C-alpha positions in Angstrom: 73.5 41.8 130.8 72.2 42.6 134.3 74.8 42.5 137.0 72.2 42.0 139.7 71.7 38.5 141.0 68.1 37.4 141.5 67.6 36.4 145.1 66.0 33.1 144.1 69.2 32.1 142.4 71.3 33.2 145.3 69.2 31.1 147.7 69.4 28.1 145.4 73.3 28.3 145.3 73.4 28.8 149.1 71.1 25.8 149.7 73.2 23.6 147.4 76.4 24.6 149.3 74.8 23.9 152.7 73.8 20.5 151.4 77.3 20.0 150.1 76.0 19.3 146.6 78.1 22.3 145.5 81.6 23.1 146.8 82.0 26.1 149.2 82.5 29.4 147.5 86.0 29.7 146.0 88.2 32.7 145.8 87.5 35.2 143.1 88.5 33.7 139.7 91.2 35.1 137.5 90.4 36.2 134.0 89.1 33.4 131.8 89.2 30.8 134.5 86.3 28.2 134.8 84.4 27.7 138.1 82.5 24.7 139.6 79.5 23.6 137.6 76.1 23.7 139.1 73.3 21.1 138.5 69.7 22.2 138.5 67.3 19.3 138.8 64.2 19.4 136.6 61.8 19.9 139.5 63.5 23.2 140.7 64.4 24.3 137.2 60.8 25.2 136.4 60.5 27.6 139.3 63.9 29.2 138.5 63.0 29.5 134.8 59.8 31.4 135.8 62.1 33.8 137.6 64.0 34.3 134.3 60.7 34.8 132.5 59.7 37.6 134.8 63.0 39.3 134.3 62.9 38.8 130.6 59.6 40.6 130.7 61.2 43.5 132.5 59.9 42.6 136.0 63.0 42.7 138.1 61.7 43.6 141.5 58.7 42.0 143.3 55.9 44.4 143.9 52.2 44.7 143.7 52.5 46.5 140.4 54.2 43.6 138.7 52.3 40.8 140.5 50.3 40.0 137.5 51.2 36.6 136.0 51.2 37.4 132.3 52.3 39.9 129.7 50.3 40.9 126.6 52.1 41.2 123.2 50.5 43.5 120.6 51.2 43.4 116.9 48.8 45.5 114.8 45.3 44.2 115.6 46.6 41.0 117.1 47.2 40.3 120.8 48.7 37.4 122.6 48.8 36.9 126.4 51.9 35.0 127.6 51.8 33.5 131.1 54.9 34.1 133.2 53.7 31.7 136.0 52.7 28.7 134.0 56.0 28.2 132.1 57.2 24.6 132.2 60.4 22.9 131.2 61.4 19.3 130.3 64.8 17.9 129.8 66.3 15.0 127.8 69.9 14.3 126.9 71.1 17.3 124.9 67.5 18.8 124.7 65.6 21.4 126.5 61.8 21.8 125.9 60.0 24.9 127.1 56.2 24.9 127.3 54.7 28.4 127.1 51.1 28.9 128.2 49.5 31.5 126.0 46.0 32.7 125.1 44.3 34.8 122.5 40.7 35.4 121.3 41.0 33.1 118.3 42.3 30.0 120.1 41.6 30.5 123.8 44.2 29.1 126.2 46.8 26.8 124.6 50.4 25.7 125.0 53.3 26.2 122.6 56.4 24.1 122.9 59.8 25.4 121.9 62.8 23.0 121.8 66.4 23.8 122.0 69.3 21.4 121.2 72.4 21.9 123.4 75.2 19.9 124.9 74.9 16.5 126.6 77.2 14.7 129.1 78.7 12.6 126.3 79.0 15.6 123.9 79.4 18.8 126.0 79.5 22.1 124.1 79.8 25.8 124.8 76.8 28.0 125.5 75.0 27.3 122.3 71.5 26.2 121.5 69.7 25.6 118.2 66.0 25.3 117.4 65.8 22.6 114.7 62.2 23.3 114.0 59.4 25.8 114.5 57.5 25.8 117.8 54.8 23.2 118.2 51.3 24.5 118.9 48.1 26.0 117.5 48.8 26.9 113.8 47.4 30.4 114.2 49.6 31.2 117.2 52.7 29.7 115.7 52.2 31.5 112.4 51.7 34.9 113.9 53.9 34.7 117.0 56.4 31.8 116.4 59.5 33.9 116.0 58.7 36.0 119.1 57.9 32.9 121.2 61.2 31.3 120.2 63.1 34.5 121.1 61.3 34.8 124.4 61.9 31.1 125.3 65.6 31.5 124.5 65.8 34.7 126.6 64.3 32.7 129.5 66.8 29.9 129.1 69.7 32.3 128.7 68.5 34.2 131.7 68.5 31.1 133.8 72.0 30.2 132.8 73.3 33.7 133.2 71.6 34.2 136.5 72.8 30.9 137.9 76.4 31.6 136.8 76.2 35.1 138.4 75.1 33.6 141.7 78.1 31.3 141.8 80.6 34.0 142.4 82.7 36.9 141.0 86.0 37.4 139.2 89.0 39.3 140.6 87.7 42.6 139.2 84.4 42.1 141.0 82.3 41.2 138.0 79.8 38.3 138.4 80.7 35.1 136.5 79.2 34.3 133.2 78.0 31.0 131.7 80.3 29.2 129.3 78.7 25.8 129.0 75.2 24.4 129.0 74.5 20.7 129.3 71.1 19.0 129.4 70.4 15.5 130.8 67.2 13.7 131.5 67.4 14.8 135.1 68.1 18.5 134.6 70.5 21.2 133.5 74.2 21.7 134.2 75.6 25.3 134.0 79.4 25.9 133.9 80.5 29.4 134.9 83.7 31.3 134.1 85.4 34.6 134.8 84.9 36.9 131.8 87.8 38.1 129.7 88.9 41.7 129.9 89.1 43.5 126.6 90.1 47.0 127.7 92.3 48.8 130.2 94.7 46.4 131.9 94.3 43.8 129.2 96.5 45.9 126.9 93.9 45.8 124.2 92.9 49.1 122.7 89.7 49.9 120.7 90.4 50.3 117.0 88.0 53.2 116.5 88.6 56.4 118.5 86.8 59.7 118.1 88.9 62.4 116.5 89.0 66.0 117.7 86.2 68.1 116.3 84.1 65.0 115.4 81.4 63.2 117.4 
């Protein structure tokens, strides 16, 4: 998990606080404490999700070198170009749909939809999402690249939640907050942050496996 906060997420949180849609920054949270939730409306979620897509592809810093808008996946003799700039997202109660724009020689440009079921306002849940079915799209693309597309879509959604929680603040040890709850509504996404638990050092917990002298 990257500890750096994408500037787009930091600006979003700052804008929300100025508009008083989000409370002012609170003091650093103690271990395991929950922070204020943030709501990301569907219009702005798309742009922020595309930031997560670029970071999922390893493009963390803006530059001319990574200005291209797609990545190409290669598996044997097959190639698939996945757009990082045309990624779209739609929301419903308890449901997130990511639309991935892809292209290959066999199908040309096409769209694959990956759906994730998560919490809703009436039935909130922890940071959990399930894919009840395979992606929807061209049969050839789904057959060859379905698992990879689901994994990439989940990495993008997780990156958005993680990045937004990190932008909301830090804990008392200086670590950025992490997402603990994800709720989808017809209007957008709600992310709940928390201060991570400490499993070493001052927590009193000790690792069970320790290297012995003379052994690696």
